[in-house]
Every structure is written in C-alpha cells, then in structure tokens.
C-alpha positions as CSV (number, residue, x, y, z in Angstrom):
1,M,8.6,-18.7,-19.1
2,L,8.3,-18.3,-15.3
3,H,5.1,-18.3,-13.3
4,G,4.1,-15.8,-10.6
5,I,1.2,-14.4,-9.4
6,D,0.1,-10.9,-8.0
7,I,-1.7,-10.1,-4.9
8,S,-3.2,-7.2,-2.7
9,S,-4.9,-7.1,0.6
10,Y,-7.7,-9.7,-0.7
11,Q,-5.2,-12.5,-0.4
12,E,-3.7,-12.5,3.2
13,T,-2.1,-15.8,2.7
14,F,-1.4,-17.4,-0.8
15,D,0.2,-20.4,-2.1
16,T,3.7,-20.3,-3.6
17,A,4.3,-23.7,-4.8
18,G,5.1,-24.0,-8.4
19,V,5.6,-20.1,-8.2
20,D,8.8,-18.1,-9.3
21,F,7.7,-14.6,-8.5
22,V,5.2,-12.5,-6.5
23,F,4.3,-9.1,-7.2
24,I,2.2,-7.6,-4.1
25,K,0.4,-4.3,-4.0
26,S,2.4,-2.1,-1.5
27,T,-0.1,1.2,-1.7
28,E,-2.5,2.9,-3.6
29,G,-2.8,7.0,-4.0
30,S,-1.4,8.9,-1.5
31,S,-2.7,7.0,1.8
32,Y,-3.8,3.5,1.7
33,V,-1.3,0.8,2.5
34,N,-2.0,-2.9,2.3
35,P,-2.3,-4.1,5.9
36,H,-1.1,-7.5,5.0
37,L,2.2,-6.3,3.5
38,A,4.4,-7.5,5.9
39,G,3.6,-11.0,6.0
40,Q,2.9,-11.2,2.0
41,V,6.4,-10.0,1.8
42,E,7.5,-12.2,4.3
43,R,5.6,-15.4,2.6
44,A,7.3,-14.7,-0.9
45,R,10.6,-14.4,0.4
46,D,10.8,-17.3,2.5
47,A,9.5,-19.3,-0.7
48,G,12.5,-17.8,-2.9
49,C,10.4,-16.1,-5.2
50,V,11.3,-12.9,-6.9
51,V,9.1,-10.2,-5.4
52,G,8.0,-7.3,-6.8
53,F,5.9,-4.3,-5.3
54,Y,3.2,-2.2,-7.4
55,H,1.4,0.8,-6.5
56,F,-2.1,1.5,-7.9
57,L,-2.0,5.1,-9.3
58,W,-4.7,7.9,-9.0
59,P,-5.0,10.8,-11.2
60,G,-2.8,13.6,-9.9
61,E,0.2,14.1,-7.5
62,A,2.2,11.6,-9.2
63,A,5.4,12.6,-7.6
64,E,3.6,12.6,-4.0
65,Q,2.3,9.1,-4.7
66,V,5.7,7.8,-5.5
67,R,7.5,9.0,-2.5
68,F,4.6,7.4,-0.4
69,F,5.1,4.1,-2.3
70,L,8.8,4.2,-1.4
71,T,8.2,5.2,1.8
72,E,5.6,2.5,2.5
73,T,7.6,-0.4,0.5
74,P,10.3,-2.9,2.2
75,E,11.8,-3.2,-1.2
76,E,15.4,-4.8,-1.0
77,P,18.1,-4.9,-3.9
78,G,16.9,-6.9,-6.9
79,D,13.2,-6.5,-5.9
80,L,10.8,-5.3,-8.8
81,L,8.9,-2.0,-8.7
82,A,5.7,-1.1,-10.8
83,V,2.8,1.2,-11.2
84,D,-0.6,0.1,-12.0
85,W,-2.3,2.4,-14.6
86,E,-6.1,1.6,-15.0
87,T,-9.4,3.3,-14.6
88,T,-9.8,4.6,-11.3
89,G,-12.8,3.8,-8.3
90,D,-14.6,7.1,-9.3
91,G,-14.6,6.3,-13.2
92,S,-11.9,9.1,-13.9
93,R,-8.4,7.7,-15.5
94,A,-5.1,8.8,-14.6
95,G,-3.3,10.2,-17.6
96,N,0.0,9.5,-19.6
97,T,1.3,12.5,-18.0
98,D,0.6,10.8,-14.4
99,K,1.9,7.7,-15.9
100,D,5.1,9.0,-17.3
101,R,5.8,11.3,-14.2
102,F,5.4,8.3,-11.9
103,L,7.8,6.3,-14.0
104,H,10.4,8.6,-14.4
105,E,10.4,10.0,-10.6
106,L,10.5,6.3,-9.5
107,K,13.5,5.5,-11.8
108,R,15.0,8.9,-10.4
109,L,14.7,8.0,-6.9
110,R,15.1,4.1,-7.4
111,P,18.1,3.8,-9.9
112,D,19.1,0.5,-8.8
113,H,15.7,-1.1,-9.2
114,R,13.5,-2.1,-12.3
115,A,10.5,-0.2,-13.1
116,L,7.4,-1.5,-15.0
117,L,4.4,-0.4,-15.8
118,Y,1.2,-2.5,-15.5
119,C,-2.3,-2.2,-17.4
120,G,-4.7,-4.0,-19.2
121,R,-4.7,-4.3,-22.8
122,S,-7.5,-2.3,-23.8
123,F,-6.0,0.3,-21.8
124,W,-2.8,0.4,-23.1
125,R,-4.4,0.2,-26.5
126,E,-7.1,2.9,-25.9
127,H,-5.2,5.4,-23.5
128,D,-1.6,5.3,-23.7
129,T,-0.1,7.8,-26.3
130,T,3.5,7.8,-25.1
131,S,4.4,4.0,-25.1
132,Y,6.5,4.6,-22.2
133,A,6.7,1.8,-19.9
134,G,9.9,2.4,-17.8
135,D,11.8,-0.9,-17.8
136,G,9.2,-2.8,-19.0
137,L,5.5,-3.5,-19.7
138,W,3.5,-5.9,-17.5
139,I,0.2,-6.5,-19.4
140,A,-3.3,-8.2,-18.4
141,D,-5.0,-9.5,-21.3
142,Y,-7.1,-12.7,-20.6
143,V,-5.8,-15.5,-23.3
144,A,-3.2,-18.1,-23.3
145,P,-0.2,-17.4,-21.0
146,G,2.9,-15.5,-22.8
147,E,0.3,-14.6,-26.0
148,P,-1.1,-11.3,-25.1
149,R,-2.5,-9.6,-28.2
150,I,-0.6,-6.4,-28.3
151,E,2.3,-5.1,-30.5
152,A,4.5,-3.7,-28.1
153,P,7.5,-5.8,-26.3
154,W,6.2,-7.2,-22.9
155,R,8.1,-8.8,-19.9
156,I,5.2,-10.2,-18.1
157,H,1.6,-11.1,-18.9
158,Q,-1.0,-11.6,-16.6
159,Y,-3.2,-14.2,-18.4
160,T,-6.1,-14.7,-15.6
161,D,-7.6,-13.7,-12.5
162,H,-9.2,-16.8,-11.4
163,P,-8.7,-18.1,-8.8
164,V,-5.7,-15.4,-8.2
165,D,-4.0,-13.3,-10.6
166,K,-1.4,-15.6,-12.6
167,N,1.2,-14.3,-14.7
168,V,4.0,-15.5,-16.9
169,A,7.4,-13.6,-17.3
170,A,9.4,-13.9,-20.3
171,F,12.6,-15.2,-18.4
172,A,14.2,-18.4,-19.0
173,S,14.8,-18.9,-15.3
174,A,14.5,-17.3,-12.2
175,A,17.9,-16.4,-12.0
176,E,17.6,-14.7,-15.4
177,M,14.6,-12.7,-14.0
178,R,16.6,-12.0,-10.5
179,A,19.9,-10.8,-12.6
180,W,17.5,-8.6,-14.8
181,A,16.4,-7.4,-11.7
182,G,19.5,-6.3,-10.6
183,G,19.7,-8.8,-7.3
C-alpha cells in the first residue's frame, strides 16, 4: 500500500515526508479556484509525489464544471483527476446523473488521464445507483487503512481526517501507481 494525503486551501503548506501521492483540491462548482493551488502543486511535484487533482461537484451543469476544472487545473501527463461527490453546502445532493456526466465528460476531454470518483462510504451506499466510478473508486471510510467497508473494488481509501486527510492506495509502489496513471 502507498501512503498519501489530500489537501485543499485549508492546508496552504503540508509535510510530504512519507507521502507517495498528493491529491489537491483544484476547483469547486463553476467559480471557485483554490488560491494556494500553484504552491501546493509545486511542493508535491518537488517531493516526487504522484499528483492528483479533484473538483468538488455541485448539482447541475456537470459539463460546465468539467470544463472549468480542466481550464483551472495545471495537470500534466500522468496526473490523476477526480471528482468529489458528496453533500453540498446547501444540503442538496449532486445526483448520479451529475456524477456520471462529470466522469464521462472528463474521460472524453482527457482520455490519457485516469478519472476517479471520491465519496464517503455512506454516500456511496445510500445514494449511488449506477456504481460508475470512472477508472476507480476513492472511498472515504474512517477505519483501518486499506479496509474500507464496501463491496465495490476501490483504488484509494481515505481512512482519517486527522491531522490531515490521509489515504492509502492499492498499489505496490509509486512506479506502479504512475504506470497505472499513465505517467
């Protein structure tokens, strides 16, 4: 298992010691861009980490949100791309149609990148009806690392949010993860 973290604007700086991969929140909806994105990307790349980017999906206009995400994200070949699908700030939920449209459009526009779905265990179990996760499921379930309580195949498991969001990936090495990602 590889070890990684995911960060947002709340972690302007972060420690890369012992970290094989870093997912960075790039965008949200169709107007928010992480103000620390450039520095966070530089820090992760300088540390030799596999880099991924994620977009927080709001209900509606999935295709517009994909285009915004890709316009604002400094992805390079071999970087991973993900959509964060969960309860939104106003209490509504982005439905399966939005999630599936986002992932399909992302894969259409970036066919050389792996596209993943991030969501929490309860959200996956209670709201997903299609089981579509693009190229892989990144599941949040705060239990022992690498043992999420789901029946679906997964690639990345977020197992805690303390002191930062920590993850493990089902790869034997960073080279294997990079090869899978296409880098």
